[in-house]
C-alpha angles and dihedrals in degrees: 000000000000091000091049092051091049091050092049090049091051090048093051094045093047094048093047093046094046092049092051094047092045092049093050103042108024134057117185122210103182134121093277095050090054093056117106092210122039104146106096093011106120093198089061094056119077132161112280107226093201090056090049092052093046091048093054093043091049093054090047092048092050090049091051094044095051094046100045091243120188089219092082130046117272094246088067092058119101114232110294132208122291111269122178140047119336121193116202115190117199139174125217127200123208124214090258091058097255117136135206134186128226139175130222115203114201123189107205112195140162118270090248093054131076124241119260106205121165115213116255122237101248093186092061093049107094130161131046096285100078127200117241139187127203140158133228140174122257117261089029134097130223132205121227112208114224094215091052090056097043107040094150095050110030091172093058120105133210109248106172142023121203089351094305122112117248131192133189112294089014128120137211123205115219129178093262098045143294130318116203130188117216123223088262094054100259122134125236121192122206115183118221109276099200120198100293120108120245111248091240088062100035121002122203119266093251090056091054091047091050090051090049091054091047095050091043088059103034105021126220124275092350094307123104120235093241091051090055093049095043092053091052092048092047092053092048094049094048094046092046092048093051091046091050099048089052100034101048097053090043090051091050090050091050091049094049105034126052093206092055090046094049092046100047102027095084091049094048095045091047095050097038097078094041108103113235090231090063088063095057096093092049092045090052091051093048103036106014129235099292132090096295091059095047095047091046090054091050090047090057091044091057099034101072094042092053092046092054093044093052093044091049091048092055092046091050096058109116112250090220089066090051091050091047092052092049092047088056090054100258119166123226091260091050090047090052097047100035103036115013100041097046093046094046096049095085090058091045092051090049089052090047091055090050092046093051090052092049092047092049092052092043096052091055090051091046090052090053088065101050130339138130094208135021143087092271092051090052092051096048092045091051092048091057089062093040092245093157092170091062091046092052091043090054092048092051092049091049090051093047093049092046091049091047091052090052092050091050091050091050090051091048090049092053091048098043099035107036090156094066111128093016124111 
């Protein structure tokens, strides 16, 4: 929730600041600025590149701040966990009412660092409340056994910590963290965790980059990184291609012929809302866990989207264009190739972009189930060993590849369908 609030605050501040600067120092005189109505006009709204850059930088900055990254100055870091020496003073009371004081020295260090404990002077430690030193890792908690502290008076109980009384199931807050007493009278110390994320949950960006370089050179579990990514991309392209060559003609048939539409419409509308991941168990039973099963799943993921896109493209052709073609003596084949196909291509390309995104997400999930190679297999294998840096690296690579595919399809759409959006 804290991260979300910070992100919303950055968004609001950036938008307000950009609007003020733009209003003071720039005056646009383009087609959009001359319009009398822009709110609600899609043609007047385009992606603001400055906002995109700030958005990416904000996410990166938040990531660095909440992981203590060395890529940003220290003053941008949120408070981290307590690391250092903690001194916990306690008082124990024996059954006869006598009391004795002791000190527990705790060296809290990062998991990658070694403990630095100075030896205690045993000769100076008199009484039944003994001093003790121990080490622990940041973000963890440690239990202090009562009998270990009071060997000379096992019936004694700890009654106060740092001069404040404590009872079973109570807790005392000290500058370095929190001291809790269990229901049996033992003490547990939990150092302050701060706001930063523990590396096992969210590693710093430089850790992910270092892991990327390492796996790029040496691979992971005897498979190179590029081999994993290429197998995933190969499965997506084959599944998408098969889904397209079946889905597009079927969509055209449903858009042009009432019998085809009546026959296949119940099937398409029934399968359309079914998530591809729900089909994984059935695909495994029918086709097994190897390539045939994965490609069949991707084929089904793309099929229904392409059918609907092609059907929608045919239905969206303006009837005035059809009448104009017939009035000029066009045959049905000419109408199909010269009017219907060109005017339906924008809808089909939009569906293709959606289908590629669905296939890319589906192949990763399919590889989580059973695969020898693939991005999903790499992620699930890393998660079993709590290699969060590899998991995040895989997620980032999947996102980059998916975004790159979408950009390539947009470029192809502009090149192949220059008439999109024109009457």
